[in-house]
MIVO-604897 format. One record per residue (C-alpha): x, y, z; residue number from 1. Coordinates in nm, 2 decimals, padded with zeros to 4 digits, always signed. Layout:
<atoms>
<atom><X>X</X><Y>Y</Y><Z>Z</Z><resi>NUM</resi></atom>
...
</atoms>
This chain:
<atoms>
<atom><X>-10.48</X><Y>-17.01</Y><Z>+13.95</Z><resi>1</resi></atom>
<atom><X>-10.45</X><Y>-17.39</Y><Z>+13.87</Z><resi>2</resi></atom>
<atom><X>-10.11</X><Y>-17.57</Y><Z>+13.87</Z><resi>3</resi></atom>
<atom><X>-10.02</X><Y>-17.76</Y><Z>+13.54</Z><resi>4</resi></atom>
<atom><X>-09.70</X><Y>-17.88</Y><Z>+13.65</Z><resi>5</resi></atom>
<atom><X>-09.57</X><Y>-17.99</Y><Z>+14.02</Z><resi>6</resi></atom>
<atom><X>-09.24</X><Y>-18.15</Y><Z>+14.05</Z><resi>7</resi></atom>
<atom><X>-09.17</X><Y>-18.23</Y><Z>+14.44</Z><resi>8</resi></atom>
<atom><X>-08.84</X><Y>-18.31</Y><Z>+14.61</Z><resi>9</resi></atom>
<atom><X>-08.70</X><Y>-18.50</Y><Z>+14.28</Z><resi>10</resi></atom>
<atom><X>-08.38</X><Y>-18.68</Y><Z>+14.34</Z><resi>11</resi></atom>
<atom><X>-08.19</X><Y>-18.85</Y><Z>+14.01</Z><resi>12</resi></atom>
<atom><X>-07.84</X><Y>-19.03</Y><Z>+14.02</Z><resi>13</resi></atom>
<atom><X>-07.64</X><Y>-19.19</Y><Z>+13.75</Z><resi>14</resi></atom>
<atom><X>-07.47</X><Y>-19.53</Y><Z>+13.83</Z><resi>15</resi></atom>
<atom><X>-07.67</X><Y>-19.50</Y><Z>+14.18</Z><resi>16</resi></atom>
<atom><X>-07.47</X><Y>-19.74</Y><Z>+14.47</Z><resi>17</resi></atom>
<atom><X>-07.15</X><Y>-19.71</Y><Z>+14.29</Z><resi>18</resi></atom>
<atom><X>-06.85</X><Y>-19.55</Y><Z>+14.36</Z><resi>19</resi></atom>
<atom><X>-06.88</X><Y>-19.32</Y><Z>+14.01</Z><resi>20</resi></atom>
<atom><X>-07.27</X><Y>-19.23</Y><Z>+14.09</Z><resi>21</resi></atom>
<atom><X>-07.35</X><Y>-18.87</Y><Z>+13.99</Z><resi>22</resi></atom>
<atom><X>-07.63</X><Y>-18.69</Y><Z>+14.16</Z><resi>23</resi></atom>
<atom><X>-07.78</X><Y>-18.48</Y><Z>+13.92</Z><resi>24</resi></atom>
<atom><X>-08.09</X><Y>-18.35</Y><Z>+14.05</Z><resi>25</resi></atom>
<atom><X>-08.09</X><Y>-18.32</Y><Z>+14.43</Z><resi>26</resi></atom>
<atom><X>-08.44</X><Y>-18.23</Y><Z>+14.58</Z><resi>27</resi></atom>
<atom><X>-08.58</X><Y>-18.04</Y><Z>+14.29</Z><resi>28</resi></atom>
<atom><X>-08.91</X><Y>-17.86</Y><Z>+14.35</Z><resi>29</resi></atom>
<atom><X>-09.12</X><Y>-17.68</Y><Z>+14.10</Z><resi>30</resi></atom>
<atom><X>-09.47</X><Y>-17.54</Y><Z>+14.03</Z><resi>31</resi></atom>
<atom><X>-09.58</X><Y>-17.40</Y><Z>+13.68</Z><resi>32</resi></atom>
<atom><X>-09.91</X><Y>-17.21</Y><Z>+13.71</Z><resi>33</resi></atom>
<atom><X>-10.13</X><Y>-17.20</Y><Z>+13.41</Z><resi>34</resi></atom>
<atom><X>-10.02</X><Y>-16.94</Y><Z>+13.11</Z><resi>35</resi></atom>
<atom><X>-09.69</X><Y>-16.91</Y><Z>+13.29</Z><resi>36</resi></atom>
<atom><X>-09.39</X><Y>-16.93</Y><Z>+13.07</Z><resi>37</resi></atom>
<atom><X>-09.05</X><Y>-17.03</Y><Z>+13.26</Z><resi>38</resi></atom>
<atom><X>-08.68</X><Y>-17.00</Y><Z>+13.19</Z><resi>39</resi></atom>
<atom><X>-08.44</X><Y>-17.28</Y><Z>+13.26</Z><resi>40</resi></atom>
<atom><X>-08.08</X><Y>-17.18</Y><Z>+13.24</Z><resi>41</resi></atom>
<atom><X>-07.76</X><Y>-17.40</Y><Z>+13.32</Z><resi>42</resi></atom>
<atom><X>-07.48</X><Y>-17.48</Y><Z>+13.20</Z><resi>43</resi></atom>
<atom><X>-07.41</X><Y>-17.82</Y><Z>+13.03</Z><resi>44</resi></atom>
<atom><X>-07.41</X><Y>-18.12</Y><Z>+13.21</Z><resi>45</resi></atom>
<atom><X>-07.59</X><Y>-17.99</Y><Z>+13.47</Z><resi>46</resi></atom>
<atom><X>-07.89</X><Y>-18.20</Y><Z>+13.44</Z><resi>47</resi></atom>
<atom><X>-08.15</X><Y>-17.97</Y><Z>+13.26</Z><resi>48</resi></atom>
<atom><X>-08.24</X><Y>-18.23</Y><Z>+12.96</Z><resi>49</resi></atom>
<atom><X>-08.27</X><Y>-18.48</Y><Z>+13.24</Z><resi>50</resi></atom>
<atom><X>-08.51</X><Y>-18.23</Y><Z>+13.44</Z><resi>51</resi></atom>
<atom><X>-08.71</X><Y>-18.17</Y><Z>+13.13</Z><resi>52</resi></atom>
<atom><X>-08.73</X><Y>-18.57</Y><Z>+13.04</Z><resi>53</resi></atom>
<atom><X>-08.88</X><Y>-18.62</Y><Z>+13.38</Z><resi>54</resi></atom>
<atom><X>-09.11</X><Y>-18.33</Y><Z>+13.36</Z><resi>55</resi></atom>
<atom><X>-09.22</X><Y>-18.48</Y><Z>+13.03</Z><resi>56</resi></atom>
<atom><X>-09.27</X><Y>-18.82</Y><Z>+13.15</Z><resi>57</resi></atom>
<atom><X>-08.99</X><Y>-18.97</Y><Z>+12.93</Z><resi>58</resi></atom>
<atom><X>-08.80</X><Y>-19.07</Y><Z>+13.21</Z><resi>59</resi></atom>
<atom><X>-08.85</X><Y>-19.14</Y><Z>+13.60</Z><resi>60</resi></atom>
<atom><X>-08.68</X><Y>-18.98</Y><Z>+13.92</Z><resi>61</resi></atom>
<atom><X>-08.51</X><Y>-19.20</Y><Z>+14.17</Z><resi>62</resi></atom>
<atom><X>-08.76</X><Y>-19.06</Y><Z>+14.42</Z><resi>63</resi></atom>
<atom><X>-09.01</X><Y>-18.76</Y><Z>+14.44</Z><resi>64</resi></atom>
<atom><X>-09.33</X><Y>-18.70</Y><Z>+14.26</Z><resi>65</resi></atom>
<atom><X>-09.42</X><Y>-18.56</Y><Z>+13.91</Z><resi>66</resi></atom>
<atom><X>-09.80</X><Y>-18.43</Y><Z>+13.91</Z><resi>67</resi></atom>
<atom><X>-09.95</X><Y>-18.31</Y><Z>+13.58</Z><resi>68</resi></atom>
<atom><X>-10.28</X><Y>-18.16</Y><Z>+13.62</Z><resi>69</resi></atom>
<atom><X>-10.33</X><Y>-18.25</Y><Z>+13.91</Z><resi>70</resi></atom>
<atom><X>-10.26</X><Y>-18.61</Y><Z>+13.86</Z><resi>71</resi></atom>
<atom><X>-09.96</X><Y>-18.76</Y><Z>+14.00</Z><resi>72</resi></atom>
<atom><X>-09.79</X><Y>-18.93</Y><Z>+13.71</Z><resi>73</resi></atom>
<atom><X>-09.53</X><Y>-19.08</Y><Z>+13.92</Z><resi>74</resi></atom>
<atom><X>-09.61</X><Y>-19.42</Y><Z>+13.93</Z><resi>75</resi></atom>
<atom><X>-09.82</X><Y>-19.44</Y><Z>+13.66</Z><resi>76</resi></atom>
<atom><X>-09.82</X><Y>-19.75</Y><Z>+13.40</Z><resi>77</resi></atom>
<atom><X>-09.66</X><Y>-19.72</Y><Z>+13.05</Z><resi>78</resi></atom>
<atom><X>-10.01</X><Y>-19.67</Y><Z>+12.85</Z><resi>79</resi></atom>
<atom><X>-10.12</X><Y>-19.34</Y><Z>+13.11</Z><resi>80</resi></atom>
<atom><X>-09.76</X><Y>-19.16</Y><Z>+13.06</Z><resi>81</resi></atom>
<atom><X>-09.78</X><Y>-19.22</Y><Z>+12.68</Z><resi>82</resi></atom>
<atom><X>-10.13</X><Y>-19.07</Y><Z>+12.70</Z><resi>83</resi></atom>
<atom><X>-10.05</X><Y>-18.79</Y><Z>+12.92</Z><resi>84</resi></atom>
<atom><X>-09.73</X><Y>-18.70</Y><Z>+12.68</Z><resi>85</resi></atom>
<atom><X>-10.00</X><Y>-18.74</Y><Z>+12.40</Z><resi>86</resi></atom>
<atom><X>-10.26</X><Y>-18.51</Y><Z>+12.52</Z><resi>87</resi></atom>
<atom><X>-10.12</X><Y>-18.27</Y><Z>+12.76</Z><resi>88</resi></atom>
<atom><X>-09.75</X><Y>-18.19</Y><Z>+12.66</Z><resi>89</resi></atom>
<atom><X>-09.58</X><Y>-18.08</Y><Z>+12.36</Z><resi>90</resi></atom>
<atom><X>-09.18</X><Y>-18.08</Y><Z>+12.28</Z><resi>91</resi></atom>
<atom><X>-08.94</X><Y>-17.89</Y><Z>+12.13</Z><resi>92</resi></atom>
<atom><X>-08.58</X><Y>-17.99</Y><Z>+12.07</Z><resi>93</resi></atom>
<atom><X>-08.28</X><Y>-17.82</Y><Z>+11.94</Z><resi>94</resi></atom>
<atom><X>-08.30</X><Y>-18.02</Y><Z>+11.62</Z><resi>95</resi></atom>
<atom><X>-08.64</X><Y>-18.02</Y><Z>+11.44</Z><resi>96</resi></atom>
<atom><X>-08.66</X><Y>-18.38</Y><Z>+11.42</Z><resi>97</resi></atom>
<atom><X>-08.93</X><Y>-18.32</Y><Z>+11.12</Z><resi>98</resi></atom>
<atom><X>-09.02</X><Y>-18.63</Y><Z>+10.90</Z><resi>99</resi></atom>
<atom><X>-08.83</X><Y>-18.56</Y><Z>+10.59</Z><resi>100</resi></atom>
<atom><X>-09.04</X><Y>-18.74</Y><Z>+10.36</Z><resi>101</resi></atom>
<atom><X>-09.36</X><Y>-18.50</Y><Z>+10.45</Z><resi>102</resi></atom>
<atom><X>-09.46</X><Y>-18.17</Y><Z>+10.41</Z><resi>103</resi></atom>
<atom><X>-09.46</X><Y>-17.91</Y><Z>+10.67</Z><resi>104</resi></atom>
<atom><X>-09.84</X><Y>-17.91</Y><Z>+10.65</Z><resi>105</resi></atom>
<atom><X>-09.82</X><Y>-18.28</Y><Z>+10.67</Z><resi>106</resi></atom>
<atom><X>-09.58</X><Y>-18.29</Y><Z>+10.96</Z><resi>107</resi></atom>
<atom><X>-09.82</X><Y>-18.05</Y><Z>+11.20</Z><resi>108</resi></atom>
<atom><X>-10.15</X><Y>-18.29</Y><Z>+11.08</Z><resi>109</resi></atom>
<atom><X>-10.01</X><Y>-18.65</Y><Z>+11.16</Z><resi>110</resi></atom>
<atom><X>-09.98</X><Y>-18.59</Y><Z>+11.52</Z><resi>111</resi></atom>
<atom><X>-10.35</X><Y>-18.48</Y><Z>+11.52</Z><resi>112</resi></atom>
<atom><X>-10.46</X><Y>-18.76</Y><Z>+11.31</Z><resi>113</resi></atom>
<atom><X>-10.30</X><Y>-19.03</Y><Z>+11.59</Z><resi>114</resi></atom>
<atom><X>-10.45</X><Y>-18.83</Y><Z>+11.84</Z><resi>115</resi></atom>
<atom><X>-10.80</X><Y>-18.92</Y><Z>+11.68</Z><resi>116</resi></atom>
<atom><X>-10.84</X><Y>-18.58</Y><Z>+11.49</Z><resi>117</resi></atom>
<atom><X>-11.05</X><Y>-18.56</Y><Z>+11.16</Z><resi>118</resi></atom>
<atom><X>-10.79</X><Y>-18.50</Y><Z>+10.87</Z><resi>119</resi></atom>
<atom><X>-10.99</X><Y>-18.16</Y><Z>+10.76</Z><resi>120</resi></atom>
<atom><X>-10.99</X><Y>-18.01</Y><Z>+11.15</Z><resi>121</resi></atom>
<atom><X>-10.65</X><Y>-18.14</Y><Z>+11.16</Z><resi>122</resi></atom>
<atom><X>-10.52</X><Y>-17.96</Y><Z>+10.82</Z><resi>123</resi></atom>
<atom><X>-10.73</X><Y>-17.66</Y><Z>+10.93</Z><resi>124</resi></atom>
<atom><X>-10.51</X><Y>-17.63</Y><Z>+11.26</Z><resi>125</resi></atom>
<atom><X>-10.20</X><Y>-17.69</Y><Z>+11.10</Z><resi>126</resi></atom>
<atom><X>-10.30</X><Y>-17.41</Y><Z>+10.85</Z><resi>127</resi></atom>
<atom><X>-10.37</X><Y>-17.17</Y><Z>+11.12</Z><resi>128</resi></atom>
<atom><X>-10.03</X><Y>-17.25</Y><Z>+11.33</Z><resi>129</resi></atom>
<atom><X>-09.81</X><Y>-17.21</Y><Z>+11.01</Z><resi>130</resi></atom>
<atom><X>-10.02</X><Y>-16.90</Y><Z>+10.94</Z><resi>131</resi></atom>
<atom><X>-09.96</X><Y>-16.76</Y><Z>+11.31</Z><resi>132</resi></atom>
<atom><X>-09.57</X><Y>-16.85</Y><Z>+11.27</Z><resi>133</resi></atom>
<atom><X>-09.57</X><Y>-16.67</Y><Z>+10.92</Z><resi>134</resi></atom>
<atom><X>-09.54</X><Y>-16.98</Y><Z>+10.68</Z><resi>135</resi></atom>
<atom><X>-09.86</X><Y>-17.02</Y><Z>+10.49</Z><resi>136</resi></atom>
<atom><X>-09.66</X><Y>-17.01</Y><Z>+10.19</Z><resi>137</resi></atom>
<atom><X>-09.42</X><Y>-17.28</Y><Z>+10.30</Z><resi>138</resi></atom>
<atom><X>-09.69</X><Y>-17.53</Y><Z>+10.38</Z><resi>139</resi></atom>
<atom><X>-09.63</X><Y>-17.78</Y><Z>+10.09</Z><resi>140</resi></atom>
<atom><X>-09.25</X><Y>-17.78</Y><Z>+10.12</Z><resi>141</resi></atom>
<atom><X>-09.08</X><Y>-18.07</Y><Z>+10.27</Z><resi>142</resi></atom>
<atom><X>-08.80</X><Y>-17.98</Y><Z>+10.54</Z><resi>143</resi></atom>
<atom><X>-08.53</X><Y>-18.01</Y><Z>+10.33</Z><resi>144</resi></atom>
<atom><X>-08.65</X><Y>-17.72</Y><Z>+10.14</Z><resi>145</resi></atom>
<atom><X>-08.67</X><Y>-17.50</Y><Z>+10.44</Z><resi>146</resi></atom>
<atom><X>-08.42</X><Y>-17.29</Y><Z>+10.61</Z><resi>147</resi></atom>
<atom><X>-08.32</X><Y>-17.41</Y><Z>+10.95</Z><resi>148</resi></atom>
<atom><X>-08.55</X><Y>-17.15</Y><Z>+11.12</Z><resi>149</resi></atom>
<atom><X>-08.83</X><Y>-17.25</Y><Z>+10.90</Z><resi>150</resi></atom>
<atom><X>-08.78</X><Y>-17.59</Y><Z>+10.99</Z><resi>151</resi></atom>
<atom><X>-08.75</X><Y>-17.50</Y><Z>+11.37</Z><resi>152</resi></atom>
<atom><X>-09.10</X><Y>-17.30</Y><Z>+11.36</Z><resi>153</resi></atom>
<atom><X>-09.26</X><Y>-17.59</Y><Z>+11.15</Z><resi>154</resi></atom>
<atom><X>-09.15</X><Y>-17.80</Y><Z>+11.46</Z><resi>155</resi></atom>
<atom><X>-09.31</X><Y>-17.57</Y><Z>+11.71</Z><resi>156</resi></atom>
<atom><X>-09.62</X><Y>-17.56</Y><Z>+11.58</Z><resi>157</resi></atom>
<atom><X>-09.61</X><Y>-17.96</Y><Z>+11.55</Z><resi>158</resi></atom>
<atom><X>-09.57</X><Y>-17.95</Y><Z>+11.91</Z><resi>159</resi></atom>
<atom><X>-09.87</X><Y>-17.71</Y><Z>+11.96</Z><resi>160</resi></atom>
<atom><X>-10.05</X><Y>-17.92</Y><Z>+11.72</Z><resi>161</resi></atom>
<atom><X>-10.26</X><Y>-18.10</Y><Z>+12.00</Z><resi>162</resi></atom>
<atom><X>-10.33</X><Y>-17.81</Y><Z>+12.20</Z><resi>163</resi></atom>
<atom><X>-10.12</X><Y>-17.94</Y><Z>+12.49</Z><resi>164</resi></atom>
<atom><X>-10.12</X><Y>-17.73</Y><Z>+12.87</Z><resi>165</resi></atom>
<atom><X>-09.76</X><Y>-17.80</Y><Z>+12.89</Z><resi>166</resi></atom>
<atom><X>-09.45</X><Y>-17.72</Y><Z>+12.64</Z><resi>167</resi></atom>
<atom><X>-09.13</X><Y>-17.83</Y><Z>+12.73</Z><resi>168</resi></atom>
<atom><X>-08.87</X><Y>-17.68</Y><Z>+12.50</Z><resi>169</resi></atom>
<atom><X>-08.49</X><Y>-17.79</Y><Z>+12.52</Z><resi>170</resi></atom>
<atom><X>-08.26</X><Y>-17.53</Y><Z>+12.36</Z><resi>171</resi></atom>
<atom><X>-08.51</X><Y>-17.47</Y><Z>+12.11</Z><resi>172</resi></atom>
<atom><X>-08.28</X><Y>-17.18</Y><Z>+11.95</Z><resi>173</resi></atom>
<atom><X>-07.92</X><Y>-17.32</Y><Z>+12.00</Z><resi>174</resi></atom>
<atom><X>-07.86</X><Y>-17.46</Y><Z>+11.69</Z><resi>175</resi></atom>
<atom><X>-07.95</X><Y>-17.11</Y><Z>+11.49</Z><resi>176</resi></atom>
<atom><X>-07.73</X><Y>-16.78</Y><Z>+11.44</Z><resi>177</resi></atom>
<atom><X>-07.84</X><Y>-16.50</Y><Z>+11.65</Z><resi>178</resi></atom>
<atom><X>-08.05</X><Y>-16.35</Y><Z>+11.41</Z><resi>179</resi></atom>
<atom><X>-08.25</X><Y>-16.66</Y><Z>+11.32</Z><resi>180</resi></atom>
<atom><X>-08.27</X><Y>-16.75</Y><Z>+11.68</Z><resi>181</resi></atom>
<atom><X>-08.45</X><Y>-16.38</Y><Z>+11.77</Z><resi>182</resi></atom>
<atom><X>-08.71</X><Y>-16.42</Y><Z>+11.49</Z><resi>183</resi></atom>
<atom><X>-08.77</X><Y>-16.82</Y><Z>+11.58</Z><resi>184</resi></atom>
<atom><X>-08.80</X><Y>-16.73</Y><Z>+11.94</Z><resi>185</resi></atom>
<atom><X>-09.03</X><Y>-16.45</Y><Z>+11.86</Z><resi>186</resi></atom>
<atom><X>-09.24</X><Y>-16.67</Y><Z>+11.72</Z><resi>187</resi></atom>
<atom><X>-09.24</X><Y>-16.92</Y><Z>+11.97</Z><resi>188</resi></atom>
<atom><X>-09.36</X><Y>-16.69</Y><Z>+12.23</Z><resi>189</resi></atom>
<atom><X>-09.64</X><Y>-16.53</Y><Z>+12.01</Z><resi>190</resi></atom>
<atom><X>-09.79</X><Y>-16.87</Y><Z>+11.98</Z><resi>191</resi></atom>
<atom><X>-09.75</X><Y>-16.99</Y><Z>+12.34</Z><resi>192</resi></atom>
<atom><X>-09.89</X><Y>-16.62</Y><Z>+12.47</Z><resi>193</resi></atom>
<atom><X>-10.15</X><Y>-16.67</Y><Z>+12.21</Z><resi>194</resi></atom>
<atom><X>-10.25</X><Y>-17.01</Y><Z>+12.31</Z><resi>195</resi></atom>
<atom><X>-10.24</X><Y>-16.93</Y><Z>+12.65</Z><resi>196</resi></atom>
<atom><X>-10.02</X><Y>-17.25</Y><Z>+12.74</Z><resi>197</resi></atom>
<atom><X>-09.76</X><Y>-17.31</Y><Z>+13.01</Z><resi>198</resi></atom>
<atom><X>-09.38</X><Y>-17.37</Y><Z>+12.92</Z><resi>199</resi></atom>
<atom><X>-09.04</X><Y>-17.47</Y><Z>+13.10</Z><resi>200</resi></atom>
<atom><X>-08.77</X><Y>-17.35</Y><Z>+12.85</Z><resi>201</resi></atom>
<atom><X>-08.42</X><Y>-17.45</Y><Z>+12.88</Z><resi>202</resi></atom>
<atom><X>-08.17</X><Y>-17.21</Y><Z>+12.70</Z><resi>203</resi></atom>
<atom><X>-07.81</X><Y>-17.05</Y><Z>+12.75</Z><resi>204</resi></atom>
<atom><X>-07.92</X><Y>-16.71</Y><Z>+12.58</Z><resi>205</resi></atom>
<atom><X>-08.01</X><Y>-16.50</Y><Z>+12.90</Z><resi>206</resi></atom>
<atom><X>-08.16</X><Y>-16.20</Y><Z>+12.70</Z><resi>207</resi></atom>
<atom><X>-08.41</X><Y>-16.48</Y><Z>+12.59</Z><resi>208</resi></atom>
<atom><X>-08.48</X><Y>-16.59</Y><Z>+12.92</Z><resi>209</resi></atom>
<atom><X>-08.49</X><Y>-16.25</Y><Z>+13.10</Z><resi>210</resi></atom>
<atom><X>-08.82</X><Y>-16.24</Y><Z>+12.84</Z><resi>211</resi></atom>
<atom><X>-08.99</X><Y>-16.51</Y><Z>+13.03</Z><resi>212</resi></atom>
<atom><X>-09.23</X><Y>-16.46</Y><Z>+13.30</Z><resi>213</resi></atom>
<atom><X>-08.99</X><Y>-16.64</Y><Z>+13.54</Z><resi>214</resi></atom>
<atom><X>-08.62</X><Y>-16.79</Y><Z>+13.56</Z><resi>215</resi></atom>
<atom><X>-08.49</X><Y>-17.05</Y><Z>+13.72</Z><resi>216</resi></atom>
<atom><X>-08.10</X><Y>-17.20</Y><Z>+13.72</Z><resi>217</resi></atom>
<atom><X>-08.01</X><Y>-17.52</Y><Z>+13.81</Z><resi>218</resi></atom>
<atom><X>-07.75</X><Y>-17.49</Y><Z>+14.06</Z><resi>219</resi></atom>
<atom><X>-07.57</X><Y>-17.81</Y><Z>+14.19</Z><resi>220</resi></atom>
<atom><X>-07.88</X><Y>-18.06</Y><Z>+14.16</Z><resi>221</resi></atom>
<atom><X>-08.13</X><Y>-17.74</Y><Z>+14.27</Z><resi>222</resi></atom>
<atom><X>-08.34</X><Y>-17.49</Y><Z>+14.13</Z><resi>223</resi></atom>
<atom><X>-08.32</X><Y>-17.13</Y><Z>+14.26</Z><resi>224</resi></atom>
<atom><X>-08.47</X><Y>-16.79</Y><Z>+14.13</Z><resi>225</resi></atom>
<atom><X>-08.21</X><Y>-16.62</Y><Z>+13.88</Z><resi>226</resi></atom>
</atoms>
């Protein structure tokens, strides 16, 4: 099985070299094979968002390596990192960040158009993804006309629009009530399993974490199997 992501000996501190320096990551190692869904569990402030940002090429470590689909991205130039984020990575956050002036369908279509996909093909994929999460009838609605759970399901579809190899999700159900959280998480897992991609999902919810393939806990700057 090929590895989608490898993190090797990641170190990250804030205010390094100063009396108030905070070491967030201390030699973090992680390997995610193709098709594996990994839960990342940690209390607020433990560094899970920092870890996700480094894995997603949105931040850089002080030392260590980030290897995405076999390519060392640690010292890659901005253009290469941007291309990798666009083509190989999908992002989901606690808040949906949908474009308010566009419909659900358009929010999923736009990333594909930016990646060179024809409008016809982009809209067809957007409709297919919406159907998978039970939102066919909501395709023409703007985010303000959708419930919180519907907005987040559209955000999942947008993250998968360009068929990434790896999904990175930071508390994707953290802003939802328990009932909606279950519905949204089930939709996310069905999408992930149907498309066969890998995922690293940060969550406070231990019940949701237990339904993934592996559970890792970020403790004192290091990852340990939970």
